[in-house]
N, C-alpha and C positions, 0 to 999 in steps of 0.2 A: 528491427524488426516490425513489419507490416502486418497489421491484420483487418481485415474488412469484413463485416457484420453482414449476414444473410438478411433476407426482409423477417424471417422468421425471429432470429436474433434479435433484430432490432424491436419488434413487437414483444417479446420476453422481456427487453432491458427496459422498454416503456413501460411496462406492468409494474416492475419493480421500482421504477423511479417515481412513479404515481405513488405507491403506497409508502414510500421514503418521505416526499413532499408533504403528504398528510400527516404522516407520524413527527415528521421535524417541524410542520406548523402549529400542532397540537402541543409540543415541547417547547414552542419560541423559541427554535432554533435557526430561524431564518436569519435573525440579524447578522449572522457570520456569514452568511452567503451573499448578501444584499438583497435587494428586491428581486431577483431571478432564481428564487430558490428552486422551482422545478427544474429551470436550467441546469443548476449546479448540481443536482440530485440525478439527471439524465446522463450528465458527463461523467460523473462519479461510478454510476452502475455501469455504462459502458466499458469505462475501463476497466475495472473489474472483471466485466465478462471478457473482454479481449484478452487479458492476462490469462484468465484460467483457460480459455481457449487455446493461447500459445502454448501452454505447460501443460496442458492435459490434466489440470488439477480440477477437483470439484469446485461448483460455485452453484448457490442456490438464491443469492440475493436477500436472503433472510432477513427480518429486522425485529427487533424487540420494541415492546411499550418502553418508554422512556424511565419508568423506575427498575425496570430489568437491565436497561443498558446502562444505567448509572452503576448498578451493582456489579455486572460482569464486563464492562468496556475494556478491561486488560487481560481478559480471556478469550474472548471473541474478536475475530481478525477477518478482513476482508476476502481473501483467500487464503483458506488454510493457515498458515502462520504468518502470509505476507500483508503489510499494508499497501495497498495502491493508492497511489495520488497522481491524479487526472486532471489536466489542466487543457483548456481550449486554444493556448497560445502555441503558436508554432514554434517559438524558441523558449518555451516554460523551463523553468529549473523545477527540482526536486524541493519540497516545502516540506516543513515540519514543526511541530509546536513543543513548549517545553514541556509539557504533559506527556508526550508521545515515549512510549517504551524504546529505551535505549538499545535492547539487545536484539529487536526485531529486523527483518529487512523490508525496507520501504524501497517501491519500483516508481519509475516516473513512467507515464503515458501521456502523451500528447494527442489532442483530439481536435485539431484545427480545419481536417476535411473529413468529418463524418459522411458516411460511416466508417472510414478506413483511421484506425486509431496506429500509432506508432509507441512500440515499447521501446524506451530508450535505454534504461540501465537502472542501477540500484545503488542502494547504499545502506549500512546498518544504523539505528536512530541515533548512535553517540557520534558517527560521523559526519551526521546532519547538523547535530546540535552543536557545533562550535561557535562560539562568540564571532569570530568572523564573519558568519554567515547570518546574523541576525539583521534582520529587515523590520523595519517600523511600516508593518503593514497599513491597508485600509480598513476599515470597518470597525476600529478600534481593537484589533488583533494583531500584534506583531508576530513575526513568525520567522523561522530560518529559511532561508535559501541557498541550495547546494548548488554549486556550479557544475553543469552538464560535464566539463574535462574531468571531474573529479568523481564519477559514478562510476562504478565497476560495472565490465560489459556483461551483458546478457548472458553470455556463455557462462558465466561464473554461477549461475543457478543451478547448474549441474553439479557445482558441489554440495546441494541439498541433498540429505536422502531421509525417507520416511520409513520405518521399520513399525507398523501396527500405529501405535498413538503417538509414538516417541519421533523426534526430529535429532538430526545429525548434520554437522556441517564440517565440510573438509578445507580447511585452510591455514593461513600464516600463524605463527606463534614466534615467540622470542628464540625458541630453540628448533625453530624449523617448522614445516608443514605438519600439520596434526590433525586429528578429529576431534570435533565438540560436539558436547552433547546439551541440547535444551533444557534447561530444569527451570524452575519457577523464578528464580531470579537473573539467569540469564545463560550464555554458554559457557560451559564448562570443560577445559581442555582434557582429553582422556588419554593416559598414559597407553605408549606403544606397548602392544600385546604378541609377546614371541620375537626372537630373533632370528 
């Protein structure tokens, strides 16, 4: 799925990215992005915006001071409950880290020809965090890389449903397809109601 940002959208993404870059430099997080912290923040913000635009979900690009982020990072997500991973590489894969929440959906967005971005597919964190996907990355931060062939198709995102503040997912289980309810520790299968 290709999404092209308008000039006004690009300007908004740039404003968000500039604020993130300042916050990342103040918190000394630039070492993970290499020398181009601002570029990484811009690509990340663009990917989040493109996903929100494609799915019609709310995205503000809000960020927190580092102390607040450290306290709340497992409760705050990129776009609603989705974590967006954006790469400038045209053949980039979905990446993850050991500390990532295994029950959340992670979405791969590629951005080699900005302002057009490609939303490629998605996977749950536990699907990414398999030892066969482990990669000793650069900048002293190893990570997982999930091959694109193993991503779930974007059409599968239609299986997510929000009711008020609660999230539901319809998918496979050991006894067939069923509804899952997102609770604090992950997705919990819900018994069938009525027959």
